[in-house]
N, C-alpha and C positions, 0 to 999 in steps of 0.2 A: 208705410211713406215716411211717418216722423222716425222709428225707428232707424229706417237707411241714413236719413236726413243727421237724426243725432250721431250716428256710428262715424259716418264719414267725417262730419265738420270736426267731432271730437278728436279723430286718427288725426286731421292735419292741425289741427289744435296742439295736441302731444308731440307730433312730429316738430314742430317750432319750439316746445319747450323742451325737448330731450337735447334739440341742437346748442339751445343755451348751457342747459347745466353740462351736459357730457363733454364738450369740446376744449379744448385746453386755449385755444383765445378765447378772449373776452365777447363773447357775443350778445349784443346788447338789443332790446325792443326793436331799435330803429334799424339793425342788419336783417333781423327777422321780417322786418315791413319790406324795406327793399328786396333782398334774398324771394319772398315769398311773390310779391307781384312779379318779379321778372319771373319766376318760374310758372306763373300762371300764365305770363304772355307764353313763355317758349312752347308747354305743353300744349297750349291751346292754338298755337300757329301751325304746331304737329298732326294736329284733329285728334288729340287723346283727352281733352277735358272734356268736351262737349258730352261724350257718352257717360261720365262720372255728373256731368249736370244732367243729365236726363235719368241718370239711375236713384242720385240722392236730390235733387230738387235744391233746396236752400242750404240744404248741408255742405253743396259744391259751390252756389254764388256767394253767400255770405262769408267766407273767410276770404282772407288777403289774398290767396290765388285766384278765388271767383273776380277780384275785383282787376287782376292781370289779365283774366279772360274776358271780361266785358272788354276791357280796352283793346286787346288781340282783336276780338270781333268787329269793333267799330274800326279799326283802324283797316281792317281787310275789305269790311262791305264797301267803306267809302271810297278806299285804293280800285278798287274793281268798279266800281260806277264812276269815279272823277278822274281817275289816274294816281299816278304815287303820290302826288302833294296834298289828294285827298285821305292819306291817310294819318296826316296830323290833326287833321278838323274830324274825321271820325271817331278817332279815340275818345277824344274831349265832348265829342255830341253824345256817345253815346253815355258818358260817364257823368253828364252833367246833372243831371236827377239826382244823384245819389249824393254827390259832393253838395250842391246845393243844400237838400236834405242834411246833410251833415255840420252844414254851417249853421245854418239856421235853428235849429234842434239844440247845437251845442251853445247858440250865442240864449236862445232862452234858459237853459240849463242856469247858464252863468248869473242871467237874471233872478232867478227863482231861489238858486242854492249860493252861497257866500263861498266864493274860492280861496284858497287861500295860496298865496302867491310866495 
């Protein structure tokens, strides 16, 4: 399982690096962030991302495409349960734990280490 996660996650990251290195347009990490989350949402909504998650586990859920998958799944589940307005709440509810952890651990890291401004 570890090898599958490494290979899938590494391939996703490799694609992002190749897009940044080989395109004529200046692609920044911000472009990759938005693009990968959007691609994750689209692939998830089409039903193609969950089999990748089942195959690779964290190799598919940790990269940015996995965040898009999480948002799409939360939105679709809440939309089924409540209706179309539930899609907005569902996406944020599904990702709230991860976002909170990122903010808290980022803050703690800034307290421990001296960030350079």
